[in-house]
N, C-alpha and C positions, 0 to 999 in steps of 0.2 A: 415235210419235214425234210427230206431232201434239199428242196430249194432254199427253205430256211438254213440250212446247212453252207449253202452253198452263200447265200451272201455274209454266214460271217466267216465263210471261205474268205471270200472278196478283203471283209475287214481288215482279220488280218495277218492277211497279207502285206497293209501299210506300213506293217508295224516291221516286217524283217525283210524288206527290199528283196524281196522274191516273186516275181509273178509267172504263171505259163499264160498270162495276156500281155507281152511285153507292149502291145500294140493298140491294146483295150480302150484308148480314148477317142480312136479313128473308129473305131466300130459302135453299130447299136448297142441299147443294155441288150437285145436279147441276145445278139452275140454272144457277147464275152462271159454274160449269164448260162447259156450253152456250153460256149469253150469250159468254163469254172465248171462245170457238170457230168461234162465227159471228162476230165481230170480227176478228176471225183473217184465218179464211178471207175474209167479206168485203172487208177495208179491210189486207191486205199491207205494200203500199206505207206505211202508217202504222208496221208494225212496229218496223223497224231502229232509228228512234227512239228506239222507248217502251220496250227491251228493249236495245240494248248499251252500255257504258260505256266502250270503247274507245277512239271516236271521236266525236268532231262531227256530230252530223245536225239539220239543221233540216227543216222543212215534212215529216218524216217519213221522206224518203228522200233528201234532196240530203245528203250526205256534202260538209263544210265548205270551202269554201276563200273565199279576199276579195274577187274579182269576178264580182261578178252580171251583169258585158254580155255578151252572148254574141259579139258584135262584134270582142270582142278574148281569146277565149277558145275559136276553134275552129280543129281540125286542118289542118297544111298541106297536107294532101289528102283529099277524097272518101275516097282508098280506104285504107282503115280495119284493118288486123291486129290479128287476138282470137287468143290463146290458151283454151280452157275447160278447167279444171282437173280432172285424173280424175276425183273426188270427185260430178264434173257431170254424168259423159258417158250418164249416161240421160235427162238432159235435154237431150242435144246438137239433136234434133233440134226442140224448144221454142225454143229461141235461134236458130236456123237460118231455123224462122220466124219469129221478130222481124225479125232481117236483113231476111228479104225485104218486110217490113210495111213499110222506108224505101226500100229498095234498085229494088222492080222501081219503083214513082214518080218516083224523083231521080234526082242523078245520085253520090248516095254508096255506097259498095261496101264491103265485109268483106271477106276473104279470111286464110286461118291463115296465121299469123305464121313468117317463114323467119330471117331474121337481125337484122328493125327492129327500135331499142335503144323505139319509142315505140308499145304495142300496148294492148290492151283485154282484161284475164285475168278473167273470168268467174270466182267462187268459189261455195261454198254458204254459206248464212248464214239470217240469223233473219227476213230483211225482202226486202225489195226495193228497194235502194238503187244509186247510180253519186256521182261527181265530175260536177261540171258543168263541161263543155267542156273540153280539153282540158290535159294537168296535164302532160304529158312522164312518161318513161319508161313504169313498169307503174302501167298508171291502172287500180284493182281493178270489178269488177259484181258488186256481191252480189244474186243469185239463193238465195231461200226455197223450199220445196216448194209455198209455196202459188201461189208468184208464177207467171202465167199465160203466155200469148205474151205477149198486150197489154201484162203487167206490164213484159216483158221490155221492147217495145219504144218504152217510157215512158221506162224508162229512159235505152235504148241514146241517146233523142231528150237528154236530159239529159247524156250524155258529149260530143253534138255541140255541147254549148253552151244549151242552153234552159232557160228556167223553167216553175215551173207558173202557167197563166193566169189563176186566180184572183186572185192578186196585183197585177195589171197597176192601174194609179193610174185605169182609167176604167169597175172594175168593176159601181162603184154603179150605174148604166143599166144593170145588166144582171144581177145577181144582188143576191138578201139575205144577210146574214153572220150569223147566229144567234147573239153570243155568249153567251146563257147558257146554252146546249147544250154548248160547248165543254170538252173535258176541264182542268180547270185547270191552270196553268201550260203552258197549248199557246196560246192566243187568240196568241201571237208568231208563229204557221202562217197567219194568216189575214189578215196586216199586209202594206199595200201597197206596191208596192218600183219604184218605177224601173226600165227594162230598153227594152230594144229591141224593138219593137213593129211595124220594118220599114210603119208605116203602113197596118196590116193595122186589119180589125174585128175586137174582142173575141168567139171563138166557146166558147160557152159547149158546144157539141159536142167538142172541143179534146179529143184523147186527152192532153192535158196540163188540163185542168180537172180538181179535187179531182173527187171522187164526195159525194153528199149528207150520211153519218155518217159522212165522214174525223174524227176525234176527237171523237168524239162519247163526252158523258157521258153519258147517258141513252135513248139509242137514238134521239132525236130528230135532226133534220138538224141540222146545220152551217151550212149553206147551201144557198139556195136561188135557181129560176133566177127571174125577174119575169115572164117567158113561159111557158108550158107549153112545155118541155122532154125530151125522155125520152132524151136520151141524153148528160145531163148525165154527167161520169165513166164515161162509156164507155171501152172496152178491148178494142176490138172493131178498131178499123180507125185509121188518118189521117183528119183529116179536108180536105178541102179548104185548107184554111184553113193547116193541120200541115205537108203537101206542099209548101204556095206558100211559105209559111218556112226551109224544107231550101231548098230551091231557091234562094232568093234569098242565105239566109247563105252558100250553098257554090258561088254560081254558075253554075250548073245551066245555065239558058241557053246560058252558053259551050262546052255538052260536044253529045259529040254524043248525048246520051240526054238530050232534056230532058220527052220525055214530057207531063206536066202541068203540068209548071215554064211 
């Protein structure tokens, strides 16, 4: 299945003028296919944008909406209902683990939908992706086989109304974007954008931060920290800043379970 997806991935790149394989024509088929597989496995949060034509996707995994402001796109309640599609039944454990990454240190919780009209709906897809913030009605979260628990938690934080850390307007003090290594046509995914920061310091170790090779055209870094930061792009845990942002946005201090908030 992954091999087939890799072949489809290569085919899709022919139509977007971008590729992680700039010199593929000079290597063997095994070489470039291996590189595609490695890219897909290492950067599943970029694949949905590179492969889909059914809907608009920005920055790799954000299904397009019109409002970037997390303040205006929060869920009405921190208790969020969900449905997991039958085709993802085997991934239920990973999805629940991702939910636990958020619910244990914050007041946000997830429960199986009963009668609610607004809920998250997890479906199988080519990459990891989500709408940003509360959309109303059935709100899809896209999960590929390559999406690990941390990738799914990343998408859930998007669904809560948060954007990528690397697009903050103050990033220049913390990271450098290497434009020459970015896939042609994907430079827009590295643009700085105004948004709610809650007056918290830029967090290179945020689970919402790009990894070093996101949208790399040549296998070289597209973004590097200005100080040594081994955790940039990590998908293992929520950072303290990630937790604080969720707590502030959903007023967890007023709940009975503030924890780290």
